[in-house]
ZALUM-506762 format. One record per residue (C-alpha): x, y, z; residue in three letters. Coordinates in steps of 0.02 Angstrom, whole numbers, plus 50000, padded with zeros to 5 digits. Each point is the difference from the previous one (the first is absolute). Example, Ala and Ser with C-alpha at 12.3 -4.5 7.8 and 13.67 -1.06 7.14 Angstrom:
2
       x       y       z     r
   50615   49775   50390   ala
   50069   50172   49967   ser
//
This chain:
744
       x       y       z     r
   49359   49106   48013   met
   49863   50061   50114   arg
   50060   50069   50166   ile
   49898   49926   50144   pro
   49909   50127   50105   ser
   50029   50023   50186   phe
   49896   49888   50111   thr
   50011   50127   50141   val
   49988   50188   50003   ala
   50151   50078   49914   pro
   50054   50100   50151   ala
   49981   49847   50110   gln
   50103   49896   49880   ala
   50133   50134   49995   leu
   50007   50010   50189   ala
   50010   49811   50023   arg
   50128   49977   49862   ala
   50114   50139   50060   ala
   49995   49950   50183   val
   50023   49815   49963   thr
   50144   50030   49882   leu
   50082   50125   50116   ala
   49986   49889   50153   phe
   50054   49841   49909   thr
   50147   50085   49917   thr
   50051   50082   50163   ala
   49996   49836   50096   val
   50096   49906   49866   cys
   50129   50136   49974   leu
   50010   50027   50186   asn
   50080   49831   50022   gly
   50108   50013   49845   ala
   50068   50172   50036   val
   50029   49981   50185   trp
   50084   49833   49974   thr
   50130   50081   49889   ser
   50029   50164   50091   thr
   49951   49988   50182   ala
   50132   49978   50132   val
   49985   49867   50133   ala
   49997   50060   50179   ala
   50163   49982   50097   pro
   50015   49824   50069   pro
   49966   49974   50185   pro
   50147   49997   50117   val
   50027   49861   50124   ala
   50027   50117   50147   ser
   49855   50122   50010   arg
   49988   50020   50188   ser
   50052   50183   49996   ala
   50024   50068   49824   pro
   50067   50176   49987   val
   49978   50127   49862   val
   50134   50135   49996   ala
   49975   50156   49897   ile
   50160   50099   49969   leu
   49954   50175   49942   leu
   50110   50067   49860   ser
   49926   50166   49944   pro
   50074   50077   49842   phe
   50101   49843   49960   leu
   50037   49980   49813   thr
   50067   49861   49891   tyr
   50159   50101   49976   ala
   50035   49985   50187   asp
   50008   49810   49994   leu
   50158   49905   49957   ser
   50100   49851   50065   pro
   50132   50116   50074   thr
   49895   50145   50068   ala
   49857   49893   50069   thr
   50063   49820   50020   pro
   49862   49950   50122   ala
   49859   50068   49893   leu
   50079   49924   49846   trp
   50006   49829   50084   ser
   49818   50014   50053   leu
   49952   50043   49821   ala
   50102   49855   49928   glu
   49917   49874   50113   asn
   49828   50079   50006   gly
   49881   50098   49889   ala
   50011   50178   49936   val
   49881   50122   49923   gly
   49952   50180   49972   ser
   49877   50079   50119   met
   49883   50144   49969   asn
   50026   50111   50151   ala
   49851   50112   49972   met
   49921   50085   50151   thr
   49858   50122   50024   ala
   50119   50140   50048   asp
   49966   50160   49905   pro
   50147   50025   49885   gly
   50142   49876   50022   trp
   49988   49845   50112   pro
   50074   50020   50174   thr
   50091   49878   50113   val
   49858   50007   50126   ala
   49866   49989   49865   gly
   50083   49845   49930   gly
   50005   49920   50172   ala
   49817   50040   50031   leu
   49955   49924   49832   thr
   50087   49838   50051   leu
   49906   50004   50165   ser
   49828   50029   49926   ala
   50011   49896   49841   gly
   49925   50153   49914   arg
   50082   50157   49935   trp
   50023   50120   50145   ala
   50077   50169   50032   ser
   50095   50068   50150   ala
   49965   50157   50099   ala
   50088   50145   49916   ala
   50090   50057   50157   thr
   50047   49936   50172   gly
   50061   49831   50062   pro
   49961   49838   49908   ala
   49998   49852   50119   asp
   49879   49884   50089   ala
   49950   50138   50120   ala
   49933   50108   49858   thr
   49873   49879   49924   leu
   49856   50121   50030   ala
   50090   50134   49900   ala
   50045   49876   49863   gln
   49821   49938   49987   gln
   49938   50180   49996   ala
   50118   50036   49855   ala
   49905   49869   49900   asn
   49825   50060   50038   gln
   49906   50040   49841   gly
   50090   49865   49903   ser
   49888   49909   49877   arg
   50079   49836   50057   ala
   50028   50034   50185   leu
   50149   49898   50066   pro
   49993   49911   50167   thr
   50162   50054   50083   ile
   50071   49860   50107   gly
   49906   49861   49910   ala
   50154   49890   49981   leu
   50055   50010   50182   gly
   49819   49983   50057   glu
   49977   49839   49901   ala
   50162   49926   50068   val
   49969   50043   50182   arg
   49815   49953   49995   ser
   50049   49827   49937   ala
   50122   49974   50143   gly
   50158   50055   49910   gly
   50124   50130   50056   arg
   50071   50154   49916   thr
   50165   50090   50013   ala
   50071   50162   49932   ala
   50188   50031   49990   val
   50095   50149   49932   gly
   49974   50184   49973   thr
   50002   50126   49858   ser
   50021   50146   50122   asp
   50103   50139   49919   pro
   50120   50015   50147   gly
   50018   49967   50186   thr
   49951   50164   50082   gly
   49852   50020   50117   thr
   49911   50114   49876   ala
   50004   49873   49859   val
   49827   49958   49931   val
   49982   49809   50009   pro
   49984   49905   49837   leu
   49975   49816   50038   his
   49928   49911   49846   pro
   50034   49830   50078   ala
   49873   50043   50136   glu
   49873   50057   49870   leu
   50009   49831   49913   val
   50000   49891   50157   ala
   49873   50090   50108   thr
   49821   49945   50027   asp
   49853   50119   49990   ser
   50027   50058   50179   arg
   50183   50043   49978   gly
   50060   49846   50094   glu
   50153   49895   49955   ile
   50071   49855   50100   asp
   50183   50049   49981   phe
   50066   50172   49954   val
   50181   50053   49975   ala
   49994   50164   49904   thr
   50096   50118   50112   gly
   50148   50112   49965   lys
   50114   49873   50085   asp
   49999   49906   49834   leu
   50092   50146   49918   leu
   50180   50059   50010   val
   50078   50162   49944   ala
   50095   49995   49836   asp
   50054   50158   49911   ala
   49998   49913   49830   asp
   49829   49921   50023   ala
   49838   50082   49940   pro
   49946   50135   50123   leu
   50149   49957   50108   gly
   49935   49836   50073   val
   49990   49819   49946   arg
   49934   49836   50066   ser
   50105   49916   50133   asp
   50018   49828   49921   asn
   50038   49914   50165   ala
   49853   50080   50090   ala
   49884   49961   49854   leu
   50056   49818   49997   ala
   49969   49985   50187   ser
   49826   50078   49982   ala
   49959   49879   49858   ile
   50052   49852   50109   ala
   49891   50062   50143   ser
   49852   50026   49884   ala
   50013   49826   49927   leu
   50018   49926   50173   ala
   49843   50091   50057   glu
   49901   49932   49852   ile
   50062   49820   50003   thr
   50006   49974   50188   ser
   49812   49994   50017   ala
   49892   49862   49924   pro
   49876   50045   49867   gly
   50006   50068   49824   arg
   50172   50078   50007   gly
   49996   50178   49943   gly
   50062   50150   49903   leu
   50161   50098   50020   val
   50026   50160   49902   val
   50177   50068   49987   val
   50046   50175   49942   asp
   50186   50045   50001   pro
   49944   50175   49950   gly
   50158   50051   49908   asp
   49921   50000   49827   leu
   49863   50118   50060   ala
   50132   50114   50075   arg
   50104   49990   49841   ala
   49849   50056   49900   his
   49965   50143   50119   ala
   50183   50051   50002   ala
   50009   50009   49810   ala
   49858   50126   49993   ser
   50069   50159   50083   pro
   50083   50127   49884   pro
   50189   49995   50005   gly
   50013   49812   50022   thr
   50139   49943   49884   thr
   49981   49847   49889   ala
   50157   49923   50076   ala
   49937   50020   50178   arg
   49830   49933   49950   ser
   50083   49847   49921   ala
   50102   49966   50157   val
   49844   50011   50108   gly
   49906   49882   49886   arg
   50141   49872   50005   arg
   49994   50004   50189   ile
   49811   49976   49994   ala
   50011   49853   49880   ile
   50133   49918   50108   thr
   49889   50018   50154   ala
   49853   49923   49907   leu
   50106   49853   49945   asp
   50063   49973   50176   ala
   49821   49994   50065   ala
   49954   49875   49863   ala
   50148   49890   50048   ala
   49951   50005   50183   glu
   49819   49955   49966   leu
   50050   49860   49883   ser
   50117   49929   50133   arg
   49877   50011   50145   gln
   49833   49956   49917   met
   49927   49832   50054   pro
   49973   49863   49872   gln
   49839   50009   49901   gly
   49992   50190   50009   ser
   49989   50131   49864   leu
   50112   50152   49978   leu
   49936   50140   49890   leu
   50110   50146   49946   val
   49872   50129   49950   val
   50023   50168   49912   thr
   49844   50078   50072   gln
   50040   50171   49928   thr
   50086   50053   49840   thr
   50060   50171   49950   glu
   49878   50051   49864   lys
   50048   50159   49911   pro
   49872   50051   49872   tyr
   49994   49853   49879   tyr
   50183   49959   50026   glu
   50079   49838   50063   pro
   50002   49907   50114   pro
   49824   49943   49961   tyr
   50006   49845   50110   phe
   50104   49940   50146   gly
   50087   49832   50024   pro
   49923   49870   50115   val
   50089   49841   50056   ile
   49918   49850   50083   ala
   50098   49862   50086   ser
   49918   49844   50069   gly
   49836   49904   49988   arg
   50044   49925   49831   gly
   50001   50166   49907   leu
   50130   49994   49862   lys
   50022   50083   49832   gly
   49885   50148   49962   leu
   49868   50065   50119   leu
   49821   50023   49945   thr
   49827   50004   50077   ser
   49817   49989   49957   ala
   49998   50190   50008   ser
   50114   50018   49850   thr
   49998   49836   49902   his
   50171   50055   49936   arg
   50161   49905   50037   pro
   50120   50120   50082   gly
   49870   50126   50060   leu
   49913   50013   50169   val
   49910   50138   50092   ser
   50031   50080   50169   gly
   49822   49948   50040   leu
   50057   49818   49989   asp
   50123   50008   50145   val
   49874   49989   50142   ala
   49900   49854   49922   pro
   50165   49909   49971   thr
   50051   50018   50182   ala
   49831   49944   50063   leu
   49999   49851   49881   gly
   50166   49936   50069   val
   49933   50018   50177   leu
   49840   49909   49955   gly
   49890   50149   50039   ile
   49848   50047   49894   pro
   50022   50160   49900   val
   49878   50137   50053   pro
   49874   50052   49869   ala
   50065   50178   50012   thr
   50165   49947   49918   met
   49996   49994   49810   ile
   50167   49918   49962   gly
   50047   49817   49974   ser
   50139   49888   50064   ser
   50166   49990   49910   phe
   50037   49846   49898   ser
   50142   49965   49879   ser
   50034   49934   49827   val
   50160   49904   49963   pro
   50140   50096   49917   asp
   50171   49921   49988   gly
   50087   50156   49938   ala
   50141   50070   50107   pro
   49941   50132   50121   val
   50093   50137   49906   ala
   49903   49956   49843   gln
   49837   49997   50097   arg
   50034   50172   50072   phe
   50046   50067   49827   ala
   49840   49930   49926   ser
   49894   50075   50139   leu
   50084   50168   49980   ser
   49971   49996   49811   arg
   49816   49959   50021   thr
   49978   50137   50129   ala
   50084   50129   49888   asp
   49890   49949   49853   ala
   49840   50017   50102   ala
   50055   50173   50057   gly
   50048   50053   49824   ala
   49830   49951   49930   val
   49911   50085   50145   asp
   50096   50161   49977   lys
   49966   50003   49813   leu
   49815   49963   50025   arg
   49962   50116   50145   asp
   50107   50150   49955   leu
   49993   50000   49811   tyr
   49903   49867   49906   phe
   49825   50013   50074   thr
   49990   50188   49981   his
   50076   50001   49826   ala
   49891   49857   49939   phe
   49839   50074   50070   val
   50031   50170   49919   trp
   50045   49916   49835   phe
   49840   49897   50009   ala
   49899   50157   50040   leu
   50073   50087   49849   leu
   49957   49852   49888   cys
   49823   49987   50069   val
   49972   50186   49974   ser
   50061   49992   49819   ile
   49890   49847   49969   ala
   49850   50091   50073   leu
   50024   50142   49877   val
   50029   49876   49859   gly
   49835   49912   50036   ala
   49903   50159   49957   phe
   50117   50081   49872   tyr
   49984   49915   49831   pro
   50183   50018   49945   ala
   50063   49828   49949   arg
   50179   50039   50049   trp
   49948   50047   50177   leu
   49903   49839   50022   ala
   50148   49899   49937   gly
   50123   50090   50114   ala
   49882   49980   50147   ser
   49985   49813   49974   asn
   50188   49982   49990   gly
   50017   50093   50166   leu
   49865   49894   50082   leu
   50087   49841   49943   leu
   50162   50061   50078   ser
   49910   50029   50166   val
   49923   49825   49993   leu
   50173   49929   49966   ser
   50073   50067   50162   ala
   49932   49866   50120   pro
   50068   49850   49904   pro
   50161   50096   49971   ala
   50020   50024   50188   ala
   50000   49811   50025   trp
   50110   49968   49848   ile
   50127   50128   50064   ala
   50046   49884   50144   leu
   50043   49865   49874   phe
   50121   50123   49922   ile
   50075   50054   50167   ala
   49949   49880   50138   arg
   50106   50085   50133   tyr
   50025   50182   49949   pro
   50127   50077   50117   ala
   49943   50179   49972   thr
   49841   50091   49950   pro
   50088   50047   49838   arg
   50025   49816   49957   ala
   49819   49960   50043   ala
   49939   50147   49897   gly
   50105   49951   49850   leu
   49931   49822   50005   ala
   49822   50067   50004   phe
   50034   50123   49859   ala
   50064   49859   49889   ile
   49851   49890   50042   ala
   49874   50142   49975   trp
   50069   50049   49830   val
   49995   49818   49946   ala
   49822   49965   50058   thr
   49934   50166   49932   ser
   50080   49965   49832   thr
   49923   49827   49992   val
   49828   50067   50048   ala
   50003   50141   49871   ile
   50063   49885   49861   leu
   49865   49873   50044   leu
   49867   50136   49991   ala
   50059   50053   49828   arg
   50028   49827   49925   leu
   49844   49912   50064   val
   49835   50058   49926   arg
   49901   49970   50159   arg
   50005   50151   50116   pro
   49982   49898   50160   ala
   50150   49886   49966   ala
   50136   50114   50068   ala
   49894   50044   50151   leu
   49964   49817   50037   ala
   50184   49958   49977   gly
   50060   50130   50127   met
   49866   49951   50125   ala
   50040   49814   49981   ala
   50187   50034   50019   ala
   49967   50093   50162   thr
   49896   49857   50071   val
   50117   49862   49945   val
   50154   50085   50072   leu
   49919   50035   50169   ile
   49920   49828   50018   val
   50155   49907   49940   ala
   50106   50101   50120   asp
   49898   49935   50147   gln
   50011   49818   49949   trp
   50186   50005   49964   phe
   50057   50053   50175   ala
   49961   50184   49977   gly
   50170   50058   49939   pro
   49931   50163   49930   leu
   49857   50038   50119   glu
   50082   50152   50078   ser
   50011   50129   49862   gly
   49943   50166   49933   leu
   49814   49957   50009   phe
   50012   49902   50161   ser
   50031   50012   50186   tyr
   50159   50036   50096   ser
   50084   49865   50104   ile
   50118   50136   50062   arg
   49856   50099   50076   ala
   49927   49840   50070   gly
   49819   50025   49949   trp
   50006   49831   49913   arg
   50137   49872   49973   tyr
   49927   49876   49877   tyr
   49853   49963   49889   gly
   49916   50104   49868   ile
   49967   50162   50095   gly
   49858   50121   49972   asn
   50077   50084   49849   glu
   50036   49837   49911   gly
   49826   49935   50042   ser
   49916   50153   49925   ala
   50100   49984   49839   leu
   49974   49811   49987   ala
   49812   50002   50028   val
   49965   50149   49886   ala
   50116   49938   49862   ala
   49923   49826   50008   ala
   49825   50070   49981   leu
   50054   50110   49855   ala
   50095   49860   49913   ala
   49854   49878   50009   val
   49873   50129   49944   gly
   50105   50055   49852   leu
   50038   49820   49953   ala
   49814   49961   49996   cys
   49969   50147   49885   asp
   50143   49947   49888   leu
   49918   49828   49986   ala
   49823   50065   49984   ala
   49979   49927   49824   asp
   50071   49830   50048   arg
   49892   49847   50037   pro
   50080   49984   50172   trp
   49960   50179   50050   ala
   49858   49953   50117   val
   50093   49868   50102   pro
   50149   50117   50006   leu
   49892   50135   50075   arg
   49920   49881   50124   arg
   50149   49901   50060   tyr
   50158   50103   49969   ala
   49965   50130   50133   leu
   49964   49874   50142   pro
   50158   49902   49956   val
   50111   50153   49987   val
   49917   50076   50152   gly
   50030   49844   50105   ala
   50184   49998   49951   ile
   50024   50185   50038   val
   49902   49996   50163   leu
   50086   49845   50068   val
   50168   50072   49949   thr
   49965   50169   50080   ala
   49906   49946   50157   ala
   50067   49824   50033   gly
   50109   49994   50157   pro
   50123   49889   49905   phe
   50020   50131   49861   ala
   49950   50183   50001   gly
   49926   49998   50177   ala
   49896   50157   49966   asn
   49837   49955   50085   ala
   49905   50155   49945   gly
   50005   49945   49818   val
   49885   49855   50044   ala
   49867   50132   50035   val
   50017   50142   49875   trp
   50082   49894   49865   gly
   49864   49869   50006   phe
   49866   50134   49993   ile
   50084   50079   49849   gly
   50010   49834   49907   phe
   49821   49955   50047   ala
   49929   50166   49939   val
   50100   49989   49839   ala
   49938   49822   49967   trp
   49819   50051   50030   leu
   50016   50148   49881   arg
   50096   49904   49866   met
   49869   49862   49999   asn
   49852   50120   50012   lys
   49938   49929   50165   val
   49884   50122   50089   arg
   50069   50068   50163   leu
   49867   49951   50126   ser
   49987   49978   50187   val
   50032   49816   49973   arg
   50159   50023   49900   thr
   50064   50128   50126   val
   49963   49880   50143   ala
   50089   49855   49915   trp
   50150   50110   49964   thr
   50011   50049   50183   met
   49984   49819   50057   val
   50132   49943   49876   ala
   50117   50139   50059   thr
   49982   49947   50181   leu
   50029   49818   49955   leu
   50157   50043   49903   leu
   50070   50104   50143   val
   49956   49862   50124   gly
   50081   49867   49892   ala
   50161   50098   49983   leu
   50003   50037   50187   ala
   49976   49814   50038   ala
   50143   49953   49885   val
   50109   50131   50083   asp
   49961   49949   50179   ile
   50008   49812   49970   leu
   50155   50003   49891   gly
   50100   50151   50057   gly
   49952   50030   50179   gly
   49911   50160   49957   gly
   50165   50069   49941   gly
   49932   50119   49868   thr
   49883   50147   49999   his
   49835   49909   49977   ile
   50034   49864   50130   gly
   50063   50125   50127   arg
   49845   50107   49976   phe
   49885   49854   50038   phe
   50102   49942   50150   leu
   50009   50175   50072   glu
   49814   50026   49972   thr
   49961   49838   50094   val
   50114   50055   50141   his
   49929   50177   50004   asp
   49848   50045   49896   ser
   50046   50184   50010   ser
   50149   49960   49887   gly
   49888   49999   49847   ala
   49935   50174   50037   trp
   50177   50058   50039   glu
   50055   49937   49830   leu
   49857   50094   49915   val
   50044   50158   50096   arg
   50184   49987   49957   arg
   49966   49971   49817   lys
   49881   50148   49993   ala
   50127   50116   50080   leu
   50137   49938   49885   asn
   49888   50030   49850   asn
   49971   50180   50054   leu
   50187   50027   50023   asp
   50042   49932   49829   tyr
   49890   50128   49912   val
   50124   50138   50040   thr
   50158   49894   50006   gln
   50005   49918   49829   thr
   50002   50071   49823   pro
   49886   49856   49951   tyr
   49857   50107   50069   ser
   50023   50115   49850   trp
   50004   49853   49881   leu
   49839   49927   50071   ala
   49911   50169   49997   ala
   50054   50050   49824   val
   49963   49829   49926   met
   49828   49994   50081   ala
   49963   50175   49935   leu
   50062   49957   49825   ala
   49892   49844   49993   leu
   49847   50095   50060   leu
   50026   50136   49869   val
   50024   49873   49860   glu
   49845   49905   50059   arg
   49878   50145   50015   phe
   50066   50151   49903   ala
   49971   50044   49817   gly
   50002   49849   49884   pro
   50034   49887   50150   lys
   50150   49910   49924   pro
   50021   49881   50146   leu
   49820   49942   49991   arg
   50018   49970   49813   ala
   50163   49904   50026   ala
   49928   49887   50135   leu
   49849   49962   49891   ser
   50120   49937   49865   arg
   50092   49891   50127   phe
   49861   49925   50108   pro
   50103   49867   50088   ala
   50130   50127   50051   tyr
   49858   50115   50054   ala
   49947   49865   50124   gly
   50178   49982   50061   ala
   50010   50190   50013   phe
   49850   50001   50118   thr
   50082   49865   50107   gly
   50160   50104   50008   ile
   49905   50155   50059   ile
   49899   49904   50132   val
   50154   49905   50058   gly
   50098   50163   50015   ala
   49865   50073   50112   val
   50003   49848   50115   phe
   50190   50000   50000   ala
   49998   50181   50055   leu
   49886   49953   50145   leu
   50089   49841   50056   thr
   50187   50023   49968   glu
   50113   50112   50103   asp
   50089   50066   49846   ser
   49849   50109   49969   gly
   49997   50102   49841   val
   50150   49906   49930   val
   49886   49852   49962   met
   49873   50086   49885   pro
   50141   50100   49919   ala
   50095   49844   49947   leu
   49841   49905   49954   met
   49944   50141   49887   leu
   50175   50007   49927   leu
   50008   49815   49955   ala
   49816   49969   49966   gly
   49917   50162   49945   ala
   50139   50082   49899   leu
   49959   49880   49856   pro
   49827   50080   49995   ala
   50079   50168   49964   met
   50101   49920   49861   tyr
   49842   49925   49923   leu
   49911   50168   50015   ala
   50130   50075   49883   leu
   49956   49879   49860   leu
   49877   50057   49871   arg
   49850   49883   49977   pro
   50022   49989   49812   gln
   50181   49938   50010   gly
   50062   49829   50048   thr
   50184   50041   50004   arg
   50061   50082   50162   pro
   50064   50177   49981   leu
   50137   49973   50130   gly
//
């Protein structure tokens, strides 16, 4: 059958087809996916004359502290409300601090506290100065400013002061959360009269429950007595902060520390009971662990958060995380403003809490949240401390051996080199398969064992395939296809495996959902390699030409929509560099000359794709993901686009010295250059024997360059793209032209 020719220019047809398919698929799946997973907003309350949002600060609270007997009030709130884990990340150098956590809640951006001196509403200038130079400068006081500017009132109750003497340096995190940008709060009760001496209590003082209850009543009266939007009250019993400080000095016994912590937990529960009793109807009470103790890669990785009121019930989630049971500290301020009916400032990057139903008993919910948190920490610790370095150096060793084997004619060396390269290519799919073997590894050892089992299995399959099948590209295509299928399927089936050894960290808080930069690099490069190799495998088939023309646009549309769509991977940058990579590969595979016209159409198609995805995000998700937020912030402040470019460029520079992937990118690039231009030029000869893959190879290289320029993961992107997409070229360079059977 004769294949009809294009009626428009090939590049134009590619651009139109990809954009149309991406936009149509995104719109259709947008409705389907959000219908099944999105959470309805809390229902309106009949009495909204003066709603109140109360934030009860609970720094260093853990799941082990909560029980029906030790914390009956908190347990009751959790039973009748919604619970979740909260990432308590701050911008503090080293560990998060109580004040840094409070400032983060206030700004809706990660913030840090001044290293020394008081921390209260009177020190805003010092707190803001401590954040100068930040690549995402927080606006200290943004929450209180929004409330008071809209006619609401704010109140701060409680103190974390470490004593009652006149020389005590004030620590008033409640003030830091409630204050506006000028340091003003409508009601303040943070003095030492809220404390009483107690020899058993941390640092010798504890909250006076009666005085705290009276202050809470006065604060609520101040907020609800005036007409308007109601307001915000922030309560800080302070005992947990003192317990944490008291446990640090040398000589503190475990028994004394345990007694102090019990006193602190009891005080927190009493404050929760008082707030629950006094809060007006239609209000929202949030118990927020704004700071967690974070020893180096040791638990606790997240802190508990409890929400009571406004229809929240089950498990907390938000558009920031897209994960039932997980919210961010950046979500607290937008949640408070949403209840009060106040627009969220563009400087805040979080989203309002919502909830998903979960009928399990609260003890079971807490146990599940704790298990998930421990698993995320275990995988992070394995990846950051052990896996990445070990894998990179293993890959460098294999690449170096393969480089020698490409020029040294010994058959045994070429065979061994190919076996090693196949084992490296097997690592990415093995990393996803490992979380099928151990979905919730409790320790890094368990996570490492699951990966080892998966890696041995995938490597064995790849090597056996290479030896049993007489086509040298089959094993390479199989590993590349497995990588793509696992990553893409993971996104469409609720992302159960998306946080892994080649992915982002929800514990660190850089990203909470979607495909991530690392997964995007692997998916795009592996997809290009798989399609190119498949076309070469089918070169002698009658359907080779349509496969070459249509397979790449179809696969590219699936991968790009999966990676960049706000309803799936939500990685907006892929719509730029990924599309360019697929476009260049298609042009090369189909022998279309790269002209000014084709470049122009590629740029237009890229912009249309980005615009379509942004429109879907804004119209369907309220701008809740990266691409929608970027457009909304740019409209609000055009300097935001340049700020984003600046931040990405600085991050890219930092990553060069911070990640071992810099060595992988450099060594692989050098090896490919040597094989392309030195001696018998084995890479050039290999690519000439596999022309379709050669086109895909060009797309991978060009896409890697644009990824380096546009993504804030910097050198990690080209390193992983070369790993998944260009390592097959080194395998092919080891094959001798006269043989058809692979040596590896």
